[in-house]
Structure formats: structure tokens, C-alpha cells
C-alpha positions in Angstrom: -18.5 -13.6 -8.6 -18.9 -10.3 -10.5 -16.2 -7.8 -9.4 -16.1 -4.1 -10.4 -13.3 -1.7 -9.7 -14.5 1.9 -9.3 -12.5 5.2 -9.0 -12.5 8.9 -9.3 -10.0 10.7 -11.5 -8.7 14.1 -12.5 -5.7 14.8 -14.7 -4.1 11.4 -14.2 -3.4 10.3 -17.8 0.1 9.4 -16.9 -1.2 6.7 -14.5 -4.0 5.4 -16.8 -2.2 2.6 -18.5 -0.4 1.3 -15.4 -3.7 1.4 -13.5 -5.7 -0.4 -16.1 -3.1 -3.1 -16.4 -3.4 -3.6 -12.7 -7.2 -3.6 -12.6 -7.7 -5.9 -15.5 -8.5 -8.8 -13.3 -11.9 -7.2 -12.6 -15.0 -7.9 -14.7 -15.5 -4.1 -15.3 -13.8 -0.8 -14.4 -15.9 2.2 -13.7 -14.5 5.7 -13.4 -16.0 9.1 -12.5 -13.7 11.8 -14.0 -14.3 15.1 -12.4 -12.9 17.4 -15.0 -9.6 16.3 -16.4 -7.8 18.6 -18.9 -5.1 16.1 -19.9 -7.1 13.5 -21.8 -7.6 11.1 -18.9 -11.1 10.0 -19.9 -10.1 9.2 -23.4 -7.1 7.2 -22.3 -9.2 5.2 -19.9 -11.9 4.6 -22.4 -9.4 3.4 -24.9 -8.3 0.8 -22.4 -11.8 -0.4 -21.7 -13.0 1.6 -18.7 -16.5 2.9 -18.4 -16.0 6.6 -17.9 -18.5 9.3 -16.9 -17.4 12.9 -16.8 -19.1 15.1 -14.2 -18.1 18.1 -12.1 -18.4 17.8 -8.3 -19.0 21.3 -6.9 -18.3 22.2 -4.2 -15.7 19.6 -4.1 -15.9 16.8 -1.5 -14.3 13.4 -1.7 -17.3 11.6 -0.2 -19.6 13.1 -2.7 -17.3 12.1 -5.6 -16.9 8.6 -4.2 -20.6 8.1 -3.7 -21.3 9.3 -7.3 -18.7 6.9 -8.6 -20.3 4.1 -6.6 -23.7 4.9 -8.1 -22.2 4.3 -11.6 -21.4 0.6 -10.7 -24.2 -1.6 -12.1 -26.5 -3.2 -9.6 -25.7 -6.8 -10.7 -22.1 -6.4 -9.4 -21.3 -8.5 -6.3 -18.1 -7.0 -5.0 -16.9 -3.4 -5.4 -13.2 -2.5 -5.3 -12.4 1.2 -4.7 -9.0 2.4 -5.7 -7.3 5.5 -7.0 -5.4 5.8 -10.3 -2.1 6.2 -8.5 -2.5 2.7 -6.9 -1.5 -0.6 -8.3 -2.6 -4.2 -7.4 0.0 -6.9 -7.6 -1.0 -9.7 -9.9 -3.3 -12.4 -8.6 -5.4 -10.1 -6.4 -8.7 -11.4 -7.8 -8.0 -15.1 -7.1 -6.8 -14.2 -3.6 -10.0 -12.3 -3.0 -12.2 -15.0 -4.4 -10.6 -17.6 -2.0 -11.9 -15.8 1.1 -15.0 -14.0 0.0 -18.1 -15.7 1.3 -21.9 -15.1 0.7 -23.1 -12.3 2.9 -19.6 -10.8 3.5 -19.6 -7.0 3.8 -15.9 -6.1 3.3 -12.5 -7.5 2.6 -9.4 -6.4 4.5 -6.1 -6.4 2.5 -2.5 -5.2 2.7 -1.8 -1.6 1.5 1.7 0.0 1.0 1.0 3.7 1.3 4.6 4.8 0.7 8.0 3.5 -0.4 11.5 4.5 0.7 14.0 6.0 -1.7 15.7 2.7 -2.1 12.4 1.0 -3.1 11.7 -0.7 0.2 8.3 -0.4 1.8 7.6 2.6 4.0 4.2 3.0 5.7 2.2 -0.3 5.5 -1.2 -1.0 6.9 -4.4 -3.0 6.1 -7.5 -1.3 4.7 -11.0 -2.3 3.8 -12.1 -0.5 0.6 -13.3 -3.7 -1.0 -17.0 -4.1 -0.1 -20.4 -5.5 -1.1 -22.3 -3.6 -3.7 -25.3 -2.8 -1.4 -25.5 -1.1 2.0 -22.5 1.3 2.0 -22.0 5.0 1.7 -18.9 7.2 1.8 -18.8 9.9 4.5 -16.6 12.9 5.4 -15.4 15.6 2.9 -11.8 14.3 3.1 -10.2 11.2 4.6 -13.5 9.7 3.7 -14.5 6.3 5.0 -17.2 3.7 4.3 -20.2 3.7 6.5 -22.8 0.8 6.7 -26.2 2.2 5.9 -28.0 -1.1 5.0 -30.6 -2.9 7.0 -29.5 -4.8 10.1 -25.9 -5.5 10.9 -23.3 -5.8 8.1 -21.9 -9.2 7.2 -18.4 -10.4 8.2 -15.2 -8.7 7.2 -12.9 -11.2 5.6 -9.1 -11.0 5.5 -7.7 -11.4 2.0 -4.1 -12.5 2.5 -2.4 -12.2 -0.8 -4.2 -9.1 -2.0 -1.6 -6.3 -2.1 -2.2 -2.8 -3.2 0.7 -0.3 -3.7 0.5 3.5 -3.7 2.7 5.4 -6.1 1.6 9.0 -5.8 2.5 12.0 -7.9 4.9 13.9 -5.6 4.0 17.2 -7.3 0.3 16.9 -6.6 -0.9 19.5 -4.0 -2.7 18.5 -0.8 -3.7 22.1 -0.1 -7.4 21.3 -0.2 -7.1 18.9 2.7 -6.9 21.5 5.5 -10.1 23.4 4.6 -11.9 20.1 4.0 -10.9 18.8 7.4 -12.0 22.0 9.0 -15.3 21.6 7.3 -15.5 17.9 8.4 -15.0 18.9 12.0 -17.6 21.7 11.8 -20.1 19.2 10.4 -19.4 16.6 13.1 -17.6 18.2 16.1 -17.8 15.0 18.1 -16.1 12.8 15.5 -12.8 11.8 17.2 -11.2 10.6 14.0 -11.8 13.9 12.2 -10.4 15.9 15.1 -7.2 13.7 15.2 -6.7 14.2 11.5 -7.3 17.9 11.7 -4.8 18.3 14.5 -2.2 16.3 12.5 -2.9 18.5 9.5 -2.2 21.6 11.6 1.1 20.0 12.6 2.0 19.5 8.9 1.2 23.2 8.4 3.4 24.3 11.4 0.4 25.8 13.1 1.5 24.7 16.5 -1.1 26.4 18.7 -4.0 25.2 16.5 -2.4 21.7 16.6 -2.2 21.7 20.4 -5.8 23.1 20.8 -7.3 20.5 18.4 -5.4 17.5 19.7 -6.2 18.3 23.3 -9.8 18.6 22.3 -9.5 15.2 20.6 -8.1 13.5 23.7 -11.0 15.0 25.8 -13.7 13.4 23.7 -15.5 10.6 25.4 -15.5 8.7 22.1 -11.7 8.9 21.7 -10.9 5.6 23.3 -8.7 3.9 20.6 -5.3 3.9 22.4 -3.2 3.8 19.2 -4.8 7.0 17.9 -4.7 8.6 21.3 -1.0 7.9 21.5 -0.5 9.4 18.1 -2.2 12.6 19.2 0.0 12.7 22.2 3.1 12.3 20.1 2.0 15.1 17.8 1.4 17.3 20.8 4.9 16.6 22.0 6.3 17.6 18.6 4.3 20.8 18.6 5.4 21.8 22.1 9.0 21.0 21.2 8.7 23.3 18.2 7.5 26.1 20.5 10.6 25.5 22.7 8.5 24.0 25.6 10.8 21.0 26.1 9.5 19.9 29.5 5.9 19.9 28.2 7.1 17.9 25.2 8.8 15.3 27.3 5.6 14.9 29.3 3.6 14.2 26.2 6.2 11.7 24.9 6.0 9.8 28.2 2.2 9.8 28.2 2.2 8.5 24.6 4.4 5.6 25.5 2.3 4.8 28.5 -0.9 5.0 26.5 0.2 2.6 23.8 3.3 0.6 25.0 2.5 -2.0 22.4 3.5 0.3 19.6 7.0 1.1 18.4 6.2 4.7 17.4 5.9 6.2 20.8 9.1 4.6 22.0 11.0 5.7 18.9 9.7 9.3 19.2 10.8 9.3 22.9 14.2 7.9 22.0 14.7 10.6 19.4 13.7 13.3 21.8 16.1 12.0 24.5 18.8 11.9 21.8 18.3 15.6 21.3 18.5 16.1 25.0 21.8 14.1 25.2 20.2 11.6 27.6 22.1 8.6 26.3 20.9 6.1 28.9 17.3 7.2 28.2 17.9 6.7 24.5 19.1 3.1 25.1 16.1 2.3 27.3 13.4 3.7 25.0 15.0 2.3 21.8 15.3 -1.1 23.4 11.6 -1.0 24.3 10.9 -0.2 20.7 13.0 -3.0 19.3 11.4 -5.5 21.6 8.2 -5.1 19.6 8.6 -7.2 16.5 5.0 -7.5 15.1 4.2 -4.6 12.8 0.6 -3.4 13.4 -2.0 -3.6 10.7 -3.5 -0.2 11.3 -2.6 3.1 9.7 -0.9 4.2 13.0 2.4 2.9 11.7 5.4 5.0 10.6 8.2 3.7 8.4 11.0 5.2 10.6 10.1 3.1 13.6 10.4 -0.1 11.5 13.6 0.9 9.7 17.1 1.9 10.7 16.3 4.7 13.1 16.1 2.7 16.4 19.4 1.0 15.7 20.9 4.3 14.6 19.9 6.0 17.8 21.3 3.2 19.9 24.6 3.4 17.9 24.9 7.1 18.8 24.1 6.5 22.5 26.6 3.7 22.8 29.3 5.8 21.0 28.7 8.8 23.3 29.0 6.6 26.4 32.3 5.1 25.2 30.9 1.6 24.2 32.4 1.4 20.8 31.9 -2.3 20.2 28.2 -2.1 21.0 28.0 1.1 18.8 29.5 -0.9 15.9 27.0 -3.7 16.3 24.1 -1.2 16.2 25.7 0.6 13.2 25.8 -2.7 11.3 22.1 -3.4 12.1 21.1 0.1 11.1 23.0 -0.3 7.8 21.3 -3.7 7.2 18.0 -1.9 7.4 19.1 0.9 5.0 22.0 -0.5 2.9 22.0 2.5 0.5 22.4 5.2 3.2 25.8 6.7 2.9 25.8 8.2 6.4 25.1 4.9 8.0 27.8 3.3 5.8 30.2 5.9 7.0 29.3 5.4 10.6 29.9 1.7 10.3 33.2 2.2 8.6 34.4 4.7 11.2 33.4 2.4 14.1 35.1 -0.6 12.4 38.3 1.4 12.3 38.0 2.5 15.9 37.4 -1.1 17.1 40.2 -2.5 14.9 42.7 0.1 16.1 41.6 0.3 19.7 
């Protein structure tokens, strides 16, 4: 099986060696550099990559991805799309070869999008950027995705257990281009539910509360917006926007709707518990956080937030038990929270304080 890694790059010389070390299990590595000024192309070439330098103007991620895919030779069987700030753990090729079958279209694999300060995993989901050489095209100016454009139906998607890709981004790199590109994406396809959801979320990041609310309500009204996980995420973001505007009753309504929309996810329950914590509704905190902790299987989609799977649910329960005079239960939750985040000095302090209260009382 002939495997090629392909990527786009710009001013990423600091990642070049680490990335090439990681991608070395492929038969070839193909890179489209879109105008680096830090020597990225030369560094990659020195490590054996096939590098083409071209400007993409006006800039669009889908156009750059498609051009990089065009550079992959036609005799390649499997294409692996990564970025230079991503690293495969060793053994990824053999894990892929074990499950890839003739006629397969894509491979699904585990992706760690972020890490916590202590080095533990943050946001984790499964993605499908490994694909057959023919029949695919990238679409959307940003948050681009693969679309099948080949004849007939695509082949099966295989799950590549053991393929692990880790994301180690440059924290200083700007994402300022995302908002205008998302606005362009929605103008190009106003009925695309995914793009509307992303745009509403981006407005939330930019603290544009009214734009966020307008866009996410529009997302929820689309007939195509039927994926409950993403609908619940839009509802949670609406709740946050209304809370920032001081409209607490409206925010509570959206939190409750999110939990009802996707009760199988931790995130709506944790968001609700945190909101009720701010309201001082301690029994509500205990109820919502218990509903969250009852869910033990982490989803494989990108609708997954590190906080919900870390110390936060136990920390909220600790505070609720403490404020209702149940010190022993508060200590138990404090210890569970600290076990999730052993390097957190606040959680350590909470546990020590409660241990003293239990011992003395």
C-alpha cells in the first residue's frame, strides 16, 4: 500500500523536524508552502519532503488543501492530510494497514486537539482526514471538510484503532482570519447548518453577543440542523451569550433546552451545573452534576469539551455539598476533583481545608 502525507505550510520552520520525524512512516511527504519567510520550504526539503511554493490568493483553506492534494502523485493509494503542528505517535502506519481494505474511502482515527497545562489530554475526538486518493475534494473557506465527488457511493469508512494524532499548536498564531472566512462560507451556502453553527460560535469567541444569538437561532431553525449534539452546543452557546447580556432567565431556558436536546452528553449538564452554581442553587448543582457524571463514555465527535471530562463536575459538587453543610461529602468530591487535576493548587487547598474540617469536627 502506497501512502502519502500531504499538508499546507506557512512560516512553520520550528515544527518542520518534529513533523517530518512523525510522518516518516509514509512513503512520501508532499507539502504546499503558501509563502513562508522563515525557511520552512528549505527545512522540509532537507528532510526529504517534496515541496511546492505557491501563493493562494485570495486565501481559502479549501483551495489550499485541494492544491496540495493535486500535488500527490496518482499512484498513491492512501492520502493522509495533516498540519505541521500535528504529530502522529509511532506505529500509525501499521495500525492503518491492519484495517484498510480495498475500496475503502476513509479511515477514522483518534485526534487530541488540545492538552491541559499538566500535559494530560484536553479535547479529544475522532476525525477522518485519511482518505483514498481519488474521489475527494475539500470544501468551505475555513473549517474545511472532505466531500465525496467520485462516481457512485464512497466505499466504507474504516476505524483505525491505534492511529493517534496529537495537535501541538503555536499559541501565538492568530486566528483572526477565521471570522471573515466563516462569514464568507455562510454567504456562499446560507443553508449549510454546520457553517452557521461555527459562525455563531465564532461570534461568541469575539464577544459579539447579538450576532451570536441571531446566527445560532438561525442555525436551530434550519430544517437540515438535525444532529442533536450540535444543536445542543448551539443552545449552550446561546445560553452563554444571553448570560453575558444579563438575561439570566433566558440563559437558564437555553441551558435546560440543551440538556433536553442531548441528555446523552456531559457538556450540557456541566454547563447547567455551572450556571446553577452562579445562581447559588446548590441542589440544582448536585442534580445536574450527577447527571453529567453518570455518563462515562466519552463521545468520539468534536462536540466534546475537556472541562466536562476533568475535575469540574466534582469541583462543582464539592462546592454544593460544602454550602449545604455536608462537609464529608464535600471532601469526597474534593479528592475526586484533585485526582483529575493533581497539579491544581486550588483543588489541593480545598481538599486540605476540608480534611481539617472533617478531622476537627
